[in-house]
N, C-alpha and C positions, 0 to 999 in steps of 0.2 A: 722382375729380383723378388717381389717380396712371395710368386706362384711357385718361385725357385726354390724357396724358405721355405713354402709348404709343402715340398713334395718333397724337398729332404728330411723333412721330418716326420713324414708319412710315413717314407721307408724306414725308417731307425725305429718306429714303433714298431713296422713289421717285421721287423729282426728282433732274435733271442737279443739278448743283455749283451753291447759287445767292448771290448777291451775292461772290464770289471771285474777282480778277482773278490768274491767273497767268503768266508769265513763261516760255519757257524757251530759255534763250540758249548760245550757244558753240557748238550741236552742227550738226554733217553731218544737212538735213533735206533725207531725198528725201522730198517730195512729191507722187509720183507727178499735184499738178496744172501752174496752166497756169506757175508759178515753178518749176518742175523742180529739178536738183538744186542747194542750198545750200551751197558746202563750210564756211561756219560762219553759223546765221541765226540767227533770234529768232523763235518761232510766243508769240502773245498769245494768252491766252484770257481770254472774261470771260461769266461764269454760263453756263457748259458750251457753250460757241462757241465756236470761230476767228477771232477779229478782225482781227488783223494777221499775215502773215508776211511774211519777206524777210531778205536782208543786214545789211540797216541798220536797223531797226524800235528805236522808241527805246521802253524798259520805261517803263511807265506807272509815275506817283507811287505808292507803297505797294502797288505786286502780288509775288507771293508768287513769287522765284525761284530757277528749279533747275536746277541750272548740267553742261547736257550733252557739256562739253566733250570732246573723246575718243571722242565715242557716237556713236549714227547713232538720227534719228530719224525714225520711218515712218507709217504710218497704222495702223490698228488691223487687226491680220490677221481673217479673214472663214472660218471654220470651213464649207463648201458642201457640200445636202446628205448633212445629216448627223443620225446621233442624237441630239445634242448634249441635254441635261436630260431625258430620254424618259426616261433606263433610269440606277440608280442605283449600279448596281454597276462599275467599273473593270475594266477586265480582263475583260468578259465577253464571249463571242461574240454574242450579243441585240443586236439589228439596233435597235431602240424601239417602236413603238407601233403599229397597225393596226385595223382592224375584220373580224373574222372572220362579223358578221352578213349576209348577202345585200344586204341590204335598206340598206345601210349603206353606199357604197366612195365617187362621188364628194362624201357629202355631209358624211364620216368630215373630222373638221377636229382636226390633232396637238396643235396650241395647247394645249388642254386639256391634254396632260398633260404640259408640260411643268414641272418641277419645279424653283421660283427656288433651292430647297435643294439641289438633289442637287450631290455632290461631284465628279460631272466638272467642273463650272463655273469653281468655284476653280483645277481644274487646269488649264483651256482657259486664264485669264486669264495664271496663270506665266509659259504660252509664247507669251502674246503674242496672243493672241484675242479681240477684241470683241464681236462679231456673230457671230451663225449664224444659215444655214438649216438649219431642222428640217426634215428628210422622215416620211412616215411610212412603215413598212415598203411593201413591192410587193402588189398586190390576190394574193391564193390562193384558193384553192377549199375546202371542206372534200366530203371524201365525202357527193355523192349530194346537194350543194347546188347550187344555179344558178349559173351561169356570172357571175362578178364580174369587169368591165370593169376597174376604179379603182382606186387606193394610197390616195386621201382626197389633203387640203389641206394642202402644204406651208406654213410660214409662217416672219420672221422676224424673232427676239430677239434683242437687247442680250442682254450679260453683264456688266451692272453690282451689286455688293455692294448686296441691298437691305435687309442687318442680317438679324436672328435670323426677324422678324419675314416673311419672305418679300415676297411681292408678284408683277407684273406684270410683265414679259420684254417680253411684245409689242409691235415694231416696226412688220412692217403683218405683216395676218392674209391670208389665201387669196392670198398669194403669186403664186402656180402648184397646177395641180391633177397631182397626179403618180401614174402610170402603167406598168407595166412594158409592153413588145410588143417584146418577146424571148423566147427560151425558157419565162423563167415566168409572163409573160403568156398565152404561148398554150397553158399547159397553166391555167392558169387560165380560159379560153374554153372548149377542153374540146380540148387535145392542137393545134391546127391555129395558123398564124400567118393562115390563111387565116380561120377563123370566127371569128378575135380584132377585124381589118381590117371584117368585115360588123357582128359588131355594135357597134361603135363608130361605123361610122358611121351606122348603126338609134339609136346614142343619141345622137348629134348632132344626127340627123332630127327626133326626139323632144323632144328638149330648144330647136327652135327652136319647134317645135308650142306646146308649155308653156310658152316665154317670150315667145309671139306675144298667148294669152289662158291665164289655168294656171286662171282660173276654170271655162273650159270640160270639166275632164279633170277628169269626179266619178271618184270609186273606181272604181263598174264599171267602162269603157274604160281606167280606170290600169293594171288587172291584167295587160291587153295590150303595154301600153310596154314598151320594156325595161327600166327602172329606178324604181324608188321615186320619190316626188313628191318627196323628203328631195334624193334624186342626183339627178333633173328640174331640180328649182331651183338647185343648187349648178354645174350644165354650162351654164346664163342665160348667166352672164359669161363663160366660153371662148366660144361660137359668135356672142357679139355682141362679140367681140376685147378684152374689158376684161381675161382675166385668158389665161393662157400656160398650154397643158398643158405640165409634166416627163417626159418621156418617156424611162427609161431602155431604153438598145438598143445594142447593140455588134456586130452585125454587121454586113456592107457594107450586103447585101440589103434590112438592116431597116433602115436609114434610111433608105434610098431608098425603101422602101413611105409610111415616115413623111411624110417630105418632100412625096413625092404626095400627101400623105393633106393634112398642112398647107396644099398650096397648092390641091385640088380642092374642100375644103371651107373653105378660107380662115380658118384660125385661126393665134394663133401658138402653138409649141414651140420650145422649148427640149429638147437632146438632153444625156443624164447619163452618164454609160456610157462611148461610143464606142470602144470599145476599136478600130476597122478606122475609125475616122472619116477617117485620114488617108485612106485609100485610098477616099476621093468628100469630102474634101477641097473640089476646086475649086466640087463640085453645091452642098455646108452652104455653104461663104461664099456664092453665086450667090444662093440661099435666106433671107441676111440669118440666119441661123440660128447662135445662140451653142450654144456645149459646154460641158460639164463636166465632165473625162474625170479619172480614177483615176492620178493619174504614175509610180503604183508597178508599172502593169498591163505583162509582160512574157514571159509564158508562156499555155498555153493550162490555162486550169482547166476551160476548158467548149467545144465546138466554136463557141459564136460571138466565143470570144475567142482563135479561130486563129492570126489575124496581128496579134497585140497588139505594143507595139512603142515602147520609150522616145524615140522623132520620133517621139510621136505628136503633141506637143504642138510641136515648132517647124516641122513641115511644116503643120499646120492655121494657125499664125501665121503665117507665110509666106504661105500661102492669102488670108489677108483676115479668118478667122475668129477672132472674138471668144471666150477662152479661161479659162474658169476652174480650180479644185481641188476634186478631192474625199476624203473619205480614203476607203482603200484598204486591201482585202482583205474586199470585201463590207462595207465599213461595219464592223470592229470596234471593238470601244471605246477598246481602248487608242489608238488610232490617229487618234479624233478632235480629239487637241488638237495634233494635228505640223504644220501646213498649209502653215509656212516647210523643212520636211525635204524635203516631197513639191515644192516650187519648187524648190526645191536641185535636187535630180535632175534637174528637167529643166535646167538652168542647162547640167548635163555635158552635157546632150543637145540640142542646139541654140536655145534661149532664150538669149536675154542677161539678164543679171542685172536687170537694169529691167525687160524682158516677164516672168520670173517673177517676181516682185515683183508688179507688176499682179494676174498670174490668181489672188492670195489676199488683193489689196483693193478696188482699184477694179472691176475685173471683172466679178468676182462683186454688188457694188452695181448699175453698168449691167445688169445681165440679170434681176437679179428688183427691175428699177425703185425701185431707193431711192437712186440717186447723190448725187441734191439732199440727203440729208443726210447722207451720211460715203464713205465709202472713198478719197479725197481730204486732204490738208494744203492747205486755204485758207478764207477768208472766211469766215462764213456758215455752213460746217459743222460735223455735230458736234465737240465735240475727243474722236476716239477717238485717242489718240497714242501708241505707243511707244516707248522710250527703251532704245536697244540697247545692250551692251558694246560688239558689234563688227558684223561684216554678219550681218544678219540670217538670211542665208540659208546658213552656218555653224552647223553642230552645236556646237561650242564656245563659240559668243555666248549670253548670259541679258537675259532683259528684266529692267534695273534699273529702269523706272518704266514703268505700264499705267494712263493715263486714259482712264476712258470718258462721253462725256457732259461731260467736266471736272471730273469726281470720280477723286481719284488712289485704287486703287482697292488691294487689300491682296495681299501677293502669297504668303501661304499657303495651306494644303491642309492638307486632314484627315489624310487618307492621308502626306503628307510627314512632316506634322507627330509621326508615331504612327514611322514609318523614324526619325525622327532622336532619337527616344526611346529607340529597341533599340537603335542601331545599335554605339553604347560597349560596350553589355554584350555582343555580337554579333562586335563585333569581338579585344574582352579575355578572351572564350572562353577556355578550356582546350584546347590541340589534343590530337584522339584521339590 
């Protein structure tokens, strides 16, 4: 009996809020959608889905009312190309998870490493983050091992509280196939960008052959191909145009190589990093390729970042490129929960506040093909909503209410509870 009750509670926690109607009233609503900016609006949520948005929407009888007077309501934020939930240690420089097996690169799926009970997730929710695009580490090459061309599969997850039993946060598996096409990728391929591009083209050709007739590739000739059977199978959606390549690349010359590859091989690409993307903004826009940039990058840690600038986002936006933001400083874990601070910086260097907010809400959803489900405040979308004390791009503002798929989330986290537990003792300690 107890076991059955526990299972029932776990299933309820794993689904959107059921059989509840909520009305958020009197807030300034930044919908990022067709309704625009409502100085004082109402948003009605039923069974986890937004059902009405407007300035004169009637509150349904029996609805639970949240008064947002003097506050700002936005869509939930997205942590893009992030290790969120892949590492339990907050403050560590460890980037996430990856495969070091030379026979598993494209086929490695990072979603299996997501820990729903990771202490990073409640920290992110407190900062208004409701979804994440989690990506594996870029490919590497162990000494004496064969070249590895790909890092693995990225996924989209939600950050809703599933209770102590955990559960599945997955929204979209295999949202993109991740690889490094810069200095790191060249090293994994043998030390040369030319070698990497040659191996990449060969891998795509082999995947096309495998996709046409997998049964014809038996174990003997398979050893002569560029990748293992698992990797070739994972590449088939890419060569068929059903899954994009998420390419970590910074140098302008490398970006041009990636754009040429995408054009020649007829594959879709998303650029990540893009330190020098502003230098080839028109070419990126003409190719209709989106870019996920590090908005804090303004100095050269490596030669491929030599021309980094805070104005990168504004130049790309002006050229017509769809832009999103990702964690800064090599994806260090303690920065994954602060996409709004990255967006706020770009508002100082050329983006409008609306464009900056879009880069951490609706733009990531569009880039990874899930904008039919979240990213804006519109009827039919999942109710991922954040009520802010003030301007969400201001560091002094805080999230007063976070809702994910219609369920209001606890704004608590273990490390903050520990801080509060000992803070008074530390403050009242005798002075040395």
